Every structure is written in structure tokens, then in C-alpha cells.
C-alpha positions in Angstrom: 5.4 -30.1 -25.5 4.7 -32.1 -28.6 1.0 -31.3 -28.3 1.8 -27.5 -28.2 3.9 -27.8 -31.4 1.2 -29.8 -33.1 -1.4 -27.2 -32.0 0.7 -24.4 -33.3 1.2 -26.2 -36.7 -2.6 -26.8 -37.0 -3.2 -23.1 -36.3 -0.6 -22.2 -38.9 -2.3 -24.5 -41.5 -5.7 -23.0 -40.7 -4.2 -19.5 -41.0 -2.7 -20.3 -44.4 -6.0 -21.7 -45.6 -7.8 -18.5 -44.6 -5.1 -16.4 -46.3 -5.4 -18.5 -49.5 -9.2 -18.2 -49.5 -9.0 -14.4 -49.0 -6.5 -14.1 -51.9 -8.8 -16.3 -54.2 -11.8 -14.1 -53.4 -9.7 -11.1 -54.2 -8.6 -12.5 -57.6 -12.1 -13.5 -58.4 -13.4 -10.1 -57.6 -10.7 -8.4 -59.7 -11.3 -10.7 -62.7 -15.0 -10.0 -62.8 -15.3 -7.0 -65.1 -19.1 -6.7 -64.8 -19.0 -5.6 -61.2 -19.4 -2.0 -60.5 -16.9 0.3 -58.8 -19.1 0.3 -55.6 -18.7 -3.4 -55.3 -14.9 -3.1 -55.7 -14.7 -0.5 -53.0 -16.9 -2.7 -50.7 -14.6 -5.7 -51.4 -11.5 -3.6 -50.7 -12.9 -2.6 -47.3 -13.8 -6.2 -46.6 -10.3 -7.4 -47.5 -8.7 -4.7 -45.5 -10.7 -5.8 -42.5 -9.8 -9.4 -43.1 -6.2 -8.5 -43.4 -6.3 -6.6 -40.1 -8.0 -9.6 -38.4 -5.3 -11.9 -39.8 -2.5 -9.6 -38.7 -4.0 -9.6 -35.2 -4.3 -13.4 -35.2 -0.7 -13.7 -36.4 0.4 -11.3 -33.6 -1.5 -13.3 -31.0 0.1 -16.6 -32.2 3.6 -15.0 -32.0 2.9 -13.6 -28.5 1.7 -17.0 -27.3 4.8 -18.6 -28.8 7.0 -15.9 -27.2 5.3 -16.4 -23.9 5.8 -20.2 -24.0 9.5 -19.6 -24.9 9.8 -17.2 -21.9 8.6 -20.0 -19.7 11.1 -22.4 -21.2 8.6 -24.2 -23.4 8.6 -24.6 -27.2 12.3 -24.1 -27.5 12.9 -27.0 -29.9 12.4 -25.0 -33.1 14.7 -22.1 -32.0 18.2 -21.6 -33.3 21.2 -20.9 -31.1 21.1 -17.3 -32.0 17.4 -17.0 -31.0 18.1 -18.9 -27.7 20.9 -16.5 -26.9 18.6 -13.5 -27.7 15.9 -15.0 -25.4 18.5 -15.5 -22.7 19.6 -11.9 -22.9 16.0 -10.7 -22.7 15.3 -12.9 -19.7 18.5 -11.6 -17.9 17.4 -8.0 -18.6 14.0 -8.7 -17.3 15.3 -10.3 -14.1 17.6 -7.4 -13.6 14.7 -4.9 -13.8 12.7 -7.1 -11.4 15.5 -7.2 -8.9 16.2 -3.5 -9.1 12.5 -2.7 -8.5 12.4 -5.1 -5.6 15.5 -3.5 -4.1 14.1 0.0 -4.6 10.9 -1.0 -2.7 12.9 -2.6 0.1 15.1 0.4 0.5 12.0 2.7 0.6 10.5 0.5 3.3 13.8 0.4 5.3 13.9 4.2 5.1 10.3 4.5 6.3 11.0 2.1 9.2 14.1 4.1 10.2 12.1 7.3 10.3 9.4 5.6 12.3 12.1 4.3 14.7 13.4 7.8 15.3 9.9 9.2 15.8 9.1 6.4 18.4 12.5 7.0 20.1 11.7 10.7 20.4 8.2 10.0 21.7 9.7 7.6 24.2 12.2 10.2 25.4 9.4 12.8 25.8 7.3 10.4 27.8 10.2 9.5 30.0 10.9 13.2 30.7 7.2 13.7 31.6 7.3 10.8 34.0 10.5 12.1 35.6 8.9 15.5 36.0 5.8 14.0 37.6 8.0 11.9 40.0 10.0 15.0 41.0 6.7 16.9 41.6 5.5 14.0 43.8 8.8 14.0 45.7 8.6 17.7 46.3 5.1 17.4 47.6 6.1 14.6 50.0 9.2 16.6 51.2 7.2 19.7 52.2 7.1 20.1 56.0 3.7 19.8 57.6 3.9 23.1 59.6 6.0 25.1 57.2 3.2 26.0 54.8 0.5 28.7 55.2 -2.2 26.1 54.6 -2.7 22.9 56.5 -2.1 19.6 54.6 -5.4 17.8 54.3 -4.0 14.4 54.3 -4.1 13.9 58.1 -5.7 10.7 59.2 -7.5 12.3 62.2 -9.4 14.9 60.1 -11.8 13.9 57.3 -12.1 16.4 54.4 -15.8 15.9 54.0 -18.6 16.3 56.6 -21.6 14.0 57.2 -23.5 15.6 54.3 -20.6 14.9 51.8 -19.7 18.6 51.8 -16.0 19.7 51.7 -15.0 21.3 55.0 -14.2 25.0 54.4 -11.9 25.3 57.4 -9.4 22.9 55.8 -8.8 25.6 53.1 -8.1 28.4 55.6 -4.6 29.4 56.6 -3.3 27.7 59.7 -3.4 30.9 61.8 -7.0 31.5 60.9 -8.1 28.1 62.3 -7.2 29.3 65.7 -10.1 31.8 65.7 -13.5 30.1 65.4 -16.0 31.8 63.1 -19.7 31.2 63.2 -20.5 32.4 59.6 -18.5 29.7 57.8 -20.5 27.7 55.3 -19.8 24.2 54.0 -19.2 23.9 50.3 -20.5 21.0 48.2 -18.3 19.4 45.6 -20.1 18.7 42.4 
């Protein structure tokens, strides 16, 4: 901490020396009556640029000092009033940080709740489809074997394909039609 104070003092001394040198050059330029108006304007522009550079350096030093103070460093030279002001600034900053964090958390919670509702709805839809498929399977299993116009092809004694891997056409004919043999029936091939 002592090193940072010493460094800040050295920078301040250097800054004062540059300001003095700039002022001396200005005085010397003003006292020289033999210089032309063009030289005076050039010097004025130069000094304006120097002043802008110095203001920037002073601002940077103040920002560095302020940053160190925000981190709890370089507090030795501050008065009680300045410390209280710094404390208020820090509390306001923490308050803004917390409110932003809470805002982001609430937005994420809201998103997750919407996602939960969507997943619940999708789950209900899938359950309904499963139940519908199960009811359809039960209805197929409950159908009587002889009560239909078509024979059920799941009998173990009859194979649905012939030796050439063609589907047997007579399995698709109504039950009454199978009692009459037909010579012109063709076997269909499944592709």
C-alpha cells in the first residue's frame, strides 16, 4: 500500500514538473516580441494539445485512484466524508448488481416453468396416444375369429407366404369365397 502511495506521489511530482515546463514555455513565447503571429498560433495549438494530454493523464490518475479506493486500497488519504461517500456509492452499486442478478434469475425461472408446462403437455399427449394404441390392440385381440367377413391371417397352421415368398391371395378373400376353389387366382408378390 505504501508503494502505491509513493508511486502516486511520484506521478504527481512528474505531472507538476510537466505543467511547470509548459507554463515556462508559454511565458517565454509570450515575452518574445520578435516572433510572428503564425508562431504564436502554432504555439497556442501546441499548448492546447499539451493541456488536453495533461487533462487526460490527470483523469487517468484519478480513475486509477478511484478504482483502488473501490477495491479498499489507498484509503489512508481519504477523509471521513469521502469514506462515507465511497460507502454509499458501493452500496448503490451492490444494489444494482443484486437487482440485475435477481432479474436474470426470475427470467430463467419463468422460462423453466414454461418449459415444464410444455413437457407436461407433451407427456400427456404421448400417454393418450399410448392408451389409444393399447385400446386398438385390445379391440383387435377381442375380435372373434369367425365373426368377421375375412379370415384372420394369424393362424399357426396357415402360412401367409408361399414357397416363392409371394403373399397368398386366398387369405384376403372373404371366408365364404374360400369354400369355392378358383383356378384363375394369382399369387401377389410383396415388394
